[in-house]
C-alpha positions as CSV (number, residue, x, y, z in Angstrom):
1,M,-9.6,14.4,-13.0
2,N,-5.8,14.3,-13.5
3,P,-5.0,10.9,-15.1
4,D,-1.3,11.4,-14.7
5,F,-1.8,11.7,-10.9
6,S,-4.4,9.0,-10.4
7,H,-2.9,6.3,-12.6
8,T,0.7,5.0,-13.1
9,I,2.8,1.9,-13.9
10,L,3.8,-0.1,-10.8
11,G,7.6,0.4,-10.9
12,N,9.3,-1.9,-13.5
13,S,6.4,-4.4,-13.6
14,R,4.6,-2.9,-16.6
15,I,1.4,-3.3,-14.5
16,G,-1.0,-0.3,-14.8
17,V,-2.5,0.7,-11.5
18,H,-4.9,3.2,-10.0
19,R,-2.8,5.0,-7.4
20,L,-5.4,4.5,-4.7
21,G,-5.5,0.9,-3.6
22,L,-8.3,-0.8,-1.5
23,S,-7.5,-2.9,1.5
24,A,-10.3,-4.9,3.2
25,T,-8.8,-4.2,6.6
26,Y,-12.0,-2.5,7.9
27,R,-14.4,-4.5,5.6
28,P,-16.5,-1.6,4.2
29,G,-19.1,-3.9,2.7
30,E,-19.5,-5.5,-0.8
31,R,-21.4,-2.5,-2.1
32,A,-18.4,-0.2,-1.3
33,I,-16.0,-2.6,-3.0
34,Y,-18.1,-2.6,-6.2
35,K,-18.2,1.2,-6.0
36,A,-14.4,1.2,-5.9
37,L,-14.4,-1.0,-9.0
38,D,-16.8,1.4,-10.8
39,E,-14.6,4.3,-10.0
40,G,-11.6,2.7,-11.6
41,I,-9.7,1.4,-8.6
42,N,-8.0,-1.8,-9.7
43,Y,-5.4,-2.6,-6.9
44,F,-6.8,-4.7,-4.1
45,F,-5.0,-6.2,-1.1
46,G,-6.8,-9.2,0.4
47,F,-6.2,-11.4,3.4
48,G,-7.7,-14.8,3.7
49,F,-10.3,-13.9,6.3
50,D,-11.9,-10.9,4.5
51,T,-14.8,-12.8,3.0
52,Q,-16.4,-9.7,1.6
53,M,-13.5,-8.8,-0.7
54,M,-12.9,-12.5,-1.6
55,R,-16.5,-12.8,-2.8
56,V,-16.4,-9.7,-4.9
57,M,-13.0,-10.5,-6.4
58,R,-14.1,-14.0,-7.3
59,D,-17.1,-12.5,-9.1
60,V,-15.1,-10.0,-11.1
61,L,-11.9,-12.1,-11.7
62,R,-13.9,-14.8,-13.5
63,R,-15.0,-12.2,-16.1
64,E,-12.0,-9.8,-16.5
65,R,-9.0,-11.2,-14.7
66,E,-6.4,-9.1,-16.5
67,K,-8.2,-5.9,-15.5
68,Y,-7.5,-6.2,-11.8
69,V,-4.3,-6.3,-9.7
70,I,-4.6,-8.6,-6.7
71,A,-2.1,-8.4,-3.9
72,A,-1.8,-10.9,-1.0
73,G,0.9,-12.2,1.3
74,A,2.0,-14.3,4.2
75,Y,2.9,-13.1,7.7
76,N,6.0,-14.2,9.5
77,Y,4.1,-14.6,12.8
78,I,7.0,-13.0,14.7
79,L,9.1,-16.2,14.7
80,F,9.8,-16.0,11.0
81,H,8.0,-19.4,10.4
82,S,5.6,-19.1,7.5
83,D,4.6,-21.7,5.0
84,L,4.5,-19.4,2.0
85,R,3.5,-22.0,-0.5
86,R,0.5,-23.2,1.5
87,T,-0.6,-19.6,1.9
88,L,-0.2,-18.9,-1.8
89,E,-2.1,-22.0,-2.8
90,K,-4.9,-21.1,-0.4
91,R,-5.3,-17.6,-1.9
92,L,-5.4,-19.0,-5.4
93,R,-8.2,-21.4,-4.4
94,Q,-10.1,-18.7,-2.5
95,L,-9.9,-16.3,-5.5
96,R,-10.3,-19.1,-8.1
97,T,-7.5,-17.6,-10.1
98,D,-4.3,-19.1,-11.6
99,Y,-2.0,-16.3,-10.4
100,I,-1.6,-13.5,-7.9
101,D,-0.2,-10.2,-9.2
102,I,1.7,-9.2,-6.1
103,F,2.7,-11.6,-3.3
104,L,4.5,-10.2,-0.3
105,F,6.3,-11.5,2.7
106,L,4.6,-9.5,5.5
107,G,7.1,-8.6,8.3
108,V,5.2,-8.3,11.6
109,L,8.1,-6.8,13.4
110,K,11.2,-4.9,12.3
111,Q,13.6,-7.4,10.8
112,K,17.2,-6.8,9.8
113,E,17.3,-9.3,7.0
114,F,15.1,-10.8,4.3
115,P,15.7,-14.5,4.9
116,E,17.3,-16.2,1.9
117,Q,15.0,-19.2,2.1
118,I,12.0,-16.8,1.9
119,R,13.5,-15.0,-1.1
120,E,14.2,-18.2,-2.9
121,E,10.6,-19.5,-2.4
122,L,9.1,-16.2,-3.6
123,Y,11.3,-16.3,-6.7
124,R,10.1,-19.9,-7.4
125,F,6.5,-18.7,-7.3
126,R,7.4,-16.1,-9.9
127,E,9.2,-18.6,-12.1
128,E,6.3,-20.9,-11.9
129,G,3.9,-18.2,-13.1
130,K,1.8,-18.3,-10.0
131,V,2.9,-14.8,-9.0
132,R,3.8,-11.8,-11.2
133,C,5.7,-9.8,-8.7
134,V,7.2,-10.6,-5.3
135,G,8.3,-8.4,-2.4
136,L,8.4,-7.5,1.2
137,S,6.2,-5.4,3.6
138,T,8.4,-4.1,6.4
139,H,8.7,-1.2,8.8
140,D,12.5,-1.5,8.6
141,R,13.2,1.4,6.1
142,K,16.9,0.7,5.9
143,L,16.2,-3.0,4.9
144,A,13.7,-1.8,2.3
145,G,16.2,0.7,0.9
146,R,18.9,-1.9,0.7
147,L,16.7,-4.5,-1.0
148,A,15.5,-1.9,-3.5
149,A,19.1,-0.9,-4.3
150,E,20.0,-4.6,-4.8
151,G,17.1,-5.3,-7.1
152,A,16.1,-8.1,-4.7
153,V,12.4,-7.3,-4.8
154,D,9.8,-6.3,-7.4
155,V,7.7,-4.4,-4.8
156,V,8.2,-2.9,-1.3
157,M,5.3,-2.1,0.9
158,I,6.1,0.6,3.5
159,R,4.6,3.0,5.9
160,Y,4.8,6.6,4.7
161,N,2.8,9.7,5.7
162,A,3.2,13.3,6.7
163,A,4.3,12.2,10.2
164,H,6.5,9.4,9.0
165,R,8.7,10.7,6.3
166,G,11.8,8.7,6.9
167,A,11.4,6.9,3.6
168,E,12.4,10.1,1.9
169,R,15.9,9.5,3.3
170,E,16.2,5.8,3.6
171,I,14.2,4.3,0.7
172,F,13.4,6.7,-2.1
173,P,17.0,7.6,-3.0
174,Y,17.7,3.9,-3.6
175,L,14.9,3.2,-6.1
176,K,16.3,4.7,-9.3
177,E,18.4,1.8,-10.7
178,H,15.9,-1.1,-10.4
179,N,12.7,0.9,-10.0
180,P,10.7,-1.5,-7.7
181,G,7.0,-0.7,-7.2
182,V,6.3,1.2,-3.9
183,I,3.1,0.6,-2.0
184,S,2.4,2.9,0.9
185,H,0.0,2.4,3.8
186,T,-1.2,4.3,7.0
187,A,-1.6,7.6,5.1
188,T,-3.6,9.1,8.0
189,R,-1.2,7.6,10.7
190,W,-4.1,5.6,12.2
191,R,-6.2,8.8,12.0
192,Y,-3.8,10.8,14.3
193,L,-3.2,13.2,11.3
194,L,-6.9,14.0,11.4
195,R,-6.8,15.1,15.1
196,R,-5.4,18.2,16.7
197,P,-2.2,17.3,18.5
198,R,-1.7,19.0,21.9
199,N,1.1,21.2,20.6
200,W,-1.0,22.6,17.6
201,P,-2.7,26.0,17.8
202,K,-6.4,25.7,18.7
203,S,-7.2,28.0,15.8
204,G,-5.0,26.0,13.4
205,A,-6.3,24.0,10.5
206,I,-6.6,20.2,10.6
207,P,-5.9,18.0,7.5
208,T,-8.7,16.0,5.9
209,A,-8.2,12.3,5.0
210,G,-8.1,13.4,1.4
211,M,-5.2,15.7,2.1
212,C,-3.3,12.8,3.7
213,Y,-3.7,10.6,0.7
214,R,-2.8,13.4,-1.7
215,F,0.3,14.2,0.4
216,V,1.5,10.6,-0.1
217,L,0.6,10.5,-3.7
218,S,2.3,13.8,-4.4
219,N,5.5,12.0,-4.0
220,P,6.2,10.4,-7.4
221,N,8.2,7.6,-5.7
222,V,4.9,6.1,-4.4
223,H,3.0,4.2,-6.9
224,V,0.0,3.1,-4.8
225,C,-1.4,4.4,-1.5
226,M,-3.6,2.0,0.3
227,T,-6.9,3.1,1.8
228,A,-9.1,1.1,4.2
229,P,-12.4,3.0,4.5
230,S,-14.9,1.9,7.1
231,N,-17.9,2.9,5.0
232,M,-19.1,4.2,1.6
233,K,-18.9,7.9,2.6
234,Q,-15.2,7.6,3.4
235,L,-14.5,5.7,0.2
236,E,-16.2,8.3,-1.9
237,E,-14.4,11.1,-0.1
238,N,-11.0,9.4,-0.6
239,I,-11.6,8.8,-4.3
240,A,-12.8,12.4,-4.9
241,S,-9.7,13.7,-3.2
242,V,-7.4,11.9,-5.6
243,R,-9.2,13.4,-8.5
244,Q,-8.0,16.8,-7.3
245,G,-4.4,16.0,-8.2
246,P,-1.2,16.8,-6.2
247,L,-1.1,19.2,-3.3
248,S,0.3,22.7,-3.9
249,E,3.6,23.6,-2.4
250,E,1.8,25.6,0.3
251,E,-0.4,22.6,1.2
252,M,2.7,20.3,1.2
253,D,4.4,22.6,3.6
254,F,1.3,22.7,5.9
255,M,1.2,18.9,5.9
256,R,4.8,18.6,6.8
257,R,4.4,21.1,9.7
258,F,1.3,19.3,11.0
259,G,3.0,15.9,10.5
260,D,6.0,17.1,12.6
261,A,3.6,18.2,15.3
262,V,1.9,14.8,15.4
263,H,5.2,13.0,15.4
264,H,6.5,15.1,18.2
265,A,3.4,14.5,20.3
266,R,3.5,10.7,19.7
267,K,7.0,9.6,19.3
268,W,6.7,5.9,19.7
269,F,6.7,5.2,15.9
270,K,9.7,6.6,14.0
């Protein structure tokens, strides 16, 4: 195992994280969540409706709260109307904790601005001690890059994978001065990176899910890559892959070429 690859500090937050984070999007079962805990994963992203993760987190947080990093957030529901405080208080009650580590404004659609009233409310949460870090989840890379350069957020959550590498141009160059935490999702591009695109040679190799996660984490600008396994086997494979460390230059080149083929075949997401 490569501890320098599998663990890091989340940007300027001083929060230590395992670089593979667990999302309850596909609800892998409580046993799998406990397995992730046993393997050292400590970053968890929870929605209000994912009762499996909520039950497990309540169980472990009451014993060792400081050991785990809990992320949550509130959606803008397209119309940019979201009662952030009500959502935050609900998550605190659900988890039976005094604070959330990472609280994000979750942009459903591309947005050109991070509304001032949203920023101010998030900052108040941080000042009150109910949240340690605040940030934005967005598909608008230029917005994320601008906010990172301004130091307006502690954390940005973005899409980044071998087929979607725009963050390398529009976000990563703007991180240096303020060093916000970077959370990445969709490492397999909704599993399209695990399938042969129509323009790929029939005899050509196909990436594994583990290679997709290692591609993302081989970029030092990404602190945590989210995974949402459907079952225990997928979870174990993803954890084992991270233990292998970064991809070689040859493997990175292969992932870029395969990612370009997938992107060319399915161009609707930039």
